[in-house]
C-alpha positions as CSV (number, residue, x, y, z in Angstrom):
1,M,-10.8,-3.9,16.1
2,K,-9.9,-1.5,13.3
3,K,-6.3,-1.4,12.2
4,G,-6.5,2.2,11.0
5,K,-8.1,4.5,8.6
6,V,-7.4,4.9,4.9
7,L,-8.4,7.9,2.8
8,L,-8.6,7.4,-1.0
9,F,-8.4,10.7,-2.8
10,A,-9.0,11.1,-6.5
11,N,-10.4,13.7,-9.0
12,T,-13.6,11.8,-9.6
13,L,-15.8,9.4,-7.8
14,W,-16.1,7.5,-11.1
15,F,-12.3,6.9,-11.1
16,I,-12.4,5.3,-7.6
17,N,-15.5,3.3,-8.4
18,R,-14.1,2.0,-11.7
19,F,-10.4,1.4,-10.8
20,K,-10.1,1.2,-7.0
21,S,-13.0,-0.9,-5.9
22,S,-10.8,-4.0,-5.6
23,L,-8.4,-2.0,-3.4
24,I,-11.3,-1.0,-1.2
25,V,-12.5,-4.6,-0.8
26,D,-8.9,-5.7,0.1
27,L,-8.6,-2.9,2.7
28,L,-12.0,-3.8,4.2
29,K,-10.9,-7.4,4.4
30,R,-7.8,-6.3,6.3
31,N,-10.0,-4.5,8.7
32,Y,-9.3,-0.9,7.7
33,E,-11.8,1.9,7.9
34,V,-12.0,3.3,4.3
35,N,-13.1,6.8,3.4
36,V,-13.3,8.2,-0.2
37,I,-12.7,11.8,-1.1
38,Y,-13.4,13.2,-4.6
39,F,-13.8,16.6,-6.4
40,R,-16.7,15.7,-8.7
41,K,-18.8,12.7,-9.5
42,G,-17.5,12.4,-13.1
43,P,-19.6,10.4,-15.6
44,I,-21.7,8.9,-12.8
45,K,-25.2,10.4,-12.8
46,D,-26.9,8.3,-10.2
47,L,-25.0,7.6,-7.0
48,K,-27.3,4.6,-6.4
49,K,-25.7,2.7,-9.3
50,I,-22.1,2.8,-8.1
51,N,-20.4,-0.3,-6.7
52,L,-19.0,1.7,-3.7
53,K,-22.5,1.9,-2.1
54,N,-22.2,-1.9,-1.4
55,Y,-19.5,-1.4,1.1
56,S,-19.5,0.3,4.5
57,I,-17.3,3.3,3.6
58,K,-17.7,7.0,3.9
59,I,-17.9,8.9,0.6
60,Q,-17.6,12.7,0.6
61,N,-16.6,15.4,-1.7
62,F,-13.5,17.5,-1.0
63,I,-15.3,20.6,0.3
64,N,-17.2,18.5,2.9
65,F,-14.0,16.8,3.9
66,L,-12.4,20.2,4.5
67,I,-15.3,21.4,6.5
68,D,-15.2,18.2,8.6
69,Q,-11.4,18.7,9.2
70,L,-11.9,22.3,10.3
71,L,-14.8,21.5,12.6
72,K,-13.2,18.3,14.0
73,K,-12.2,18.8,17.7
74,N,-10.2,15.6,18.2
75,K,-7.4,15.6,15.6
76,N,-5.0,13.4,17.5
77,N,-6.4,10.1,16.1
78,S,-5.3,10.9,12.6
79,S,-1.7,9.8,13.2
80,N,-2.4,6.3,12.0
81,T,-4.4,7.5,9.0
82,I,-3.0,6.7,5.5
83,L,-3.8,9.1,2.6
84,L,-3.6,7.5,-0.9
85,S,-3.8,10.1,-3.7
86,F,-4.2,8.9,-7.2
87,T,-4.5,11.7,-9.8
88,I,-2.6,15.0,-10.3
89,G,-5.0,17.3,-8.5
90,P,-5.2,15.3,-5.3
91,I,-1.5,14.7,-5.4
92,L,-0.8,18.4,-5.5
93,L,-3.4,19.1,-2.8
94,S,-2.0,16.4,-0.6
95,S,1.1,18.5,-0.1
96,L,-0.9,21.1,1.8
97,P,-0.4,21.5,5.5
98,I,-3.9,20.1,6.4
99,F,-2.6,16.7,5.3
100,N,0.7,16.8,7.3
101,R,-0.6,14.5,10.0
102,Y,-1.4,11.7,7.5
103,K,1.0,9.2,6.1
104,R,0.9,10.2,2.5
105,F,1.3,7.9,-0.6
106,A,0.8,9.0,-4.2
107,T,0.3,7.1,-7.4
108,L,0.5,9.3,-10.5
109,E,-2.4,7.9,-12.6
110,G,-4.7,9.3,-15.2
111,L,-2.0,11.3,-17.1
112,G,-1.8,9.1,-20.2
113,R,-2.8,11.9,-22.5
114,I,-0.2,14.3,-21.1
115,F,2.7,11.9,-21.1
116,T,2.1,10.3,-24.5
117,S,1.0,13.3,-26.6
118,K,3.3,15.2,-29.0
119,N,1.2,18.4,-28.6
120,L,3.4,21.3,-27.6
121,I,1.1,22.5,-24.8
122,L,0.9,19.0,-23.3
123,S,4.6,18.7,-23.6
124,C,5.0,21.9,-21.5
125,I,2.5,20.6,-19.0
126,R,4.4,17.3,-18.9
127,F,7.6,19.2,-18.1
128,F,6.1,21.2,-15.2
129,V,4.3,18.1,-13.8
130,R,7.6,16.2,-13.7
131,K,9.4,19.1,-12.0
132,Y,6.7,19.7,-9.5
133,Y,6.4,15.9,-8.8
134,K,10.1,15.7,-8.2
135,F,10.1,18.8,-6.0
136,I,7.3,17.5,-3.7
137,F,8.3,13.9,-3.4
138,Y,12.1,14.0,-3.7
């Protein structure tokens, strides 16, 4: 019997494959159904070479996920679904109304260049990212 469903949402499939495969293994051991959503593949050229193919998980890009959500007739079973967003794009998109029925958690990862740079443009981006992050989650 499955405990629930977990959606992992990041910018690239490479990021999830590289940094979140141990989380996927742990969730599968705890008997969760795991789905991966991504915008683009990233540096991965051949999907057959990724570690995620070794697990029984559903992997789809964001557009296909949206189409599935719009075409899905039974939306009541999403109340026990957890959405984990990892990078800035997915964190911002997870505030959209289509994700309201999910329990949402965000981890701000992949912003090392923005938060450590002395560049003026990146400093401005850092300012707006912090303000938007506080607005959404506080």
